[in-house]
C-alpha positions as CSV (number, residue, x, y, z in Angstrom):
1,M,55.8,70.7,94.5
2,K,58.4,69.1,96.7
3,N,62.1,69.2,95.7
4,I,64.0,65.9,96.0
5,Y,67.8,66.0,95.9
6,F,69.6,62.7,95.1
7,I,73.2,62.0,96.2
8,P,75.0,59.0,94.6
9,G,77.3,56.5,96.4
10,M,81.1,56.7,96.6
11,A,82.7,57.1,93.2
12,A,79.3,56.9,91.5
13,N,77.7,59.4,89.2
14,C,74.1,60.3,89.2
15,G,73.4,57.8,86.5
16,I,72.6,55.3,89.3
17,F,69.3,57.0,89.6
18,E,68.2,56.5,86.0
19,H,65.5,54.1,87.0
20,I,64.1,56.2,89.8
21,K,60.7,57.5,88.7
22,L,58.5,59.8,90.9
23,N,55.2,61.5,90.2
24,D,56.4,64.6,88.4
25,S,53.2,66.5,89.3
26,K,54.2,66.3,93.0
27,F,58.0,65.9,93.1
28,K,60.9,67.6,91.2
29,M,64.1,65.5,91.1
30,H,67.5,67.2,91.3
31,F,70.9,65.5,91.4
32,V,74.0,66.5,93.4
33,E,77.3,65.9,91.8
34,W,80.5,65.1,93.7
35,L,83.1,67.8,94.0
36,E,86.9,67.3,94.2
37,P,87.9,67.5,97.9
38,S,90.9,69.5,99.0
39,K,93.6,67.5,100.7
40,N,92.6,66.8,104.3
41,E,89.3,68.7,103.9
42,P,87.0,68.1,106.9
43,L,83.8,66.2,106.1
44,Q,81.7,69.1,107.4
45,G,83.5,71.6,105.2
46,Y,83.0,69.4,102.2
47,C,79.3,69.0,102.9
48,K,79.0,72.7,103.3
49,R,80.4,73.2,99.7
50,L,78.2,70.4,98.4
51,S,75.1,71.9,100.0
52,E,75.6,74.9,97.7
53,Q,74.1,72.8,94.9
54,I,70.8,72.6,96.9
55,V,68.9,75.8,96.2
56,S,65.4,74.8,97.3
57,E,64.0,75.6,100.8
58,N,63.4,72.6,103.1
59,P,64.3,70.0,100.5
60,I,64.1,66.2,100.8
61,L,67.5,64.5,100.5
62,V,68.0,61.0,99.2
63,G,71.5,59.4,99.5
64,V,72.9,56.1,98.5
65,S,75.7,54.4,100.5
66,F,78.3,57.1,101.2
67,G,75.8,59.5,99.8
68,G,73.5,58.6,102.6
69,I,76.2,59.6,105.1
70,I,76.7,62.9,103.2
71,A,72.9,63.5,103.2
72,Q,72.8,63.2,107.0
73,E,75.7,65.6,107.4
74,I,74.1,68.2,105.0
75,A,70.9,68.0,107.0
76,K,72.9,69.4,109.9
77,I,73.8,72.4,107.8
78,I,70.5,73.3,106.1
79,P,66.8,72.7,107.1
80,T,65.4,69.5,105.5
81,E,62.0,68.0,105.4
82,K,63.2,64.4,105.3
83,V,66.4,62.4,104.7
84,I,66.1,59.1,103.0
85,I,69.1,56.8,102.9
86,I,69.5,53.7,100.7
87,S,72.0,50.9,101.3
88,S,73.7,53.1,103.9
89,V,74.1,53.5,107.7
90,K,72.7,55.9,110.3
91,D,75.6,55.7,112.7
92,P,78.9,53.8,113.3
93,S,77.2,51.1,115.3
94,E,75.7,49.9,112.0
95,F,79.2,49.5,110.4
96,P,80.5,46.0,109.9
97,I,83.3,44.9,112.3
98,R,85.9,45.2,109.5
99,I,85.3,49.0,109.3
100,N,85.6,49.4,113.0
101,W,89.0,47.5,112.8
102,A,90.0,49.8,109.9
103,K,89.3,52.8,112.1
104,K,91.1,51.4,115.1
105,W,94.2,50.6,113.1
106,K,93.9,53.5,110.6
107,L,94.0,51.0,107.7
108,Y,92.4,53.6,105.4
109,R,96.0,54.9,105.0
110,F,97.0,51.7,103.2
111,F,94.0,51.2,100.9
112,P,95.4,51.0,97.3
113,T,93.0,53.4,95.6
114,S,95.6,54.3,93.1
115,Y,95.4,50.8,91.7
116,F,91.6,50.9,91.2
117,N,91.6,51.7,87.5
118,L,94.6,49.5,86.7
119,F,93.0,46.5,88.4
120,E,89.8,47.0,86.5
121,H,91.6,47.4,83.2
122,L,93.7,44.2,83.6
123,T,90.7,42.2,84.8
124,K,88.7,43.1,81.7
125,K,91.7,42.2,79.5
126,L,92.5,38.9,81.2
127,V,89.2,37.5,82.3
128,S,86.9,35.9,79.7
129,S,83.8,35.4,81.9
130,K,80.9,37.2,80.3
131,K,79.3,37.9,83.6
132,I,82.4,39.5,85.0
133,Q,82.8,41.5,81.8
134,Q,79.3,42.8,82.1
135,R,79.8,43.7,85.8
136,I,83.0,45.6,84.9
137,D,81.1,47.4,82.1
138,M,78.5,48.4,84.7
139,Y,81.1,49.7,87.1
140,Q,82.7,51.7,84.3
141,K,79.3,53.3,83.4
142,Y,78.3,54.2,86.9
143,L,81.5,54.5,88.9
144,S,83.1,57.3,87.0
145,V,84.4,59.6,89.9
146,R,87.8,58.1,90.3
147,S,90.5,60.5,91.2
148,V,92.9,59.1,93.7
149,N,92.5,62.2,95.8
150,Y,88.7,61.8,96.0
151,L,88.8,58.0,96.6
152,D,91.4,58.4,99.4
153,W,89.4,61.2,101.0
154,A,86.1,59.3,100.7
155,F,87.4,56.0,102.2
156,K,89.0,57.8,105.1
157,N,85.8,59.8,105.8
158,V,83.5,56.8,105.7
159,I,85.8,54.9,108.2
160,L,86.2,57.9,110.5
161,W,82.5,59.0,110.5
162,E,81.0,59.4,114.0
163,N,77.7,61.2,113.3
164,K,77.8,63.5,116.2
165,N,74.4,65.1,116.9
166,P,72.4,62.8,114.5
167,V,69.4,64.2,112.7
168,S,66.0,62.7,113.5
169,N,64.1,62.8,110.3
170,V,65.9,59.9,108.6
171,Y,64.2,57.0,106.7
172,H,66.2,54.0,105.7
173,L,65.9,51.5,102.9
174,H,68.2,48.5,103.0
175,G,68.7,45.0,101.4
176,T,69.1,41.8,103.3
177,K,71.9,40.7,101.0
178,D,73.9,44.0,101.3
179,H,77.6,42.9,101.4
180,I,79.0,46.3,102.3
181,F,76.7,47.1,105.2
182,P,75.3,43.7,106.4
183,H,71.6,44.0,107.4
184,K,72.0,42.3,110.7
185,R,73.7,45.4,112.1
186,I,71.0,47.7,110.6
187,K,68.2,49.0,112.8
188,N,64.9,50.7,112.1
189,A,64.9,50.2,108.3
190,H,62.5,49.1,105.5
191,F,64.2,45.9,104.3
192,L,64.1,44.4,100.8
193,E,64.5,40.6,100.9
194,N,67.6,39.6,98.9
195,G,68.3,43.2,98.0
196,T,72.0,44.0,97.5
197,H,74.1,47.1,97.8
198,V,73.2,48.0,94.3
199,M,69.5,47.7,94.7
200,V,68.9,51.3,93.6
201,L,69.8,50.0,90.1
202,V,68.4,46.5,90.1
203,N,65.4,46.9,92.4
204,A,64.2,50.3,91.3
205,R,60.5,49.3,91.2
206,W,60.6,48.5,95.0
207,I,62.7,51.6,95.7
208,N,60.2,53.8,93.8
209,K,57.3,52.4,95.7
210,K,58.9,52.9,99.1
211,L,60.1,56.4,98.1
212,E,56.5,57.4,97.2
213,E,55.2,56.0,100.5
214,I,57.8,57.9,102.5
215,L,57.4,61.1,100.5
216,E,53.6,61.1,101.0
217,K,54.0,61.0,104.8
């Protein structure tokens, strides 16, 4: 039986994988939980600590968004059979231009992560739109890792990621309507037409099918 370890996106909990269903006679699913980073902790050091949750030999890693970056870094630390990234990037060349500008000008230092919860709270109180209320409810359910220290650290490490010595066993699932990592800059991926950055939640049937195909290779 193959062991599959799932890593959620930035600020997300493992509930985002609730619709992922694999053949349990072939695959055992495990979930990696975010740790609180120490101040100025290097990405590699953080990934080393996170990898301690992975106790199986030669596992398969599945990471969403920032979790996909983390999965690739963990695969440089421990042997892995495969790395599957969803709604993520394989190297900085796939970043949108705005992230490259943020890196050049070190704009991550000014991102107001401390206002994240306050903005959400006020929006829910003041906006009557049912659709927006539902979206905020979804964010509250799945985006529960919200310490200012963690968010500041994560934003900085996404923007500064360079992916030196990239791993070769990476498979990529991506949506053509991803607003975080636009698909026009993404290379060598399986694309879901009209899939968005949250397709792991709303297009789980397609994700499940593609995961099974990749896992059987």
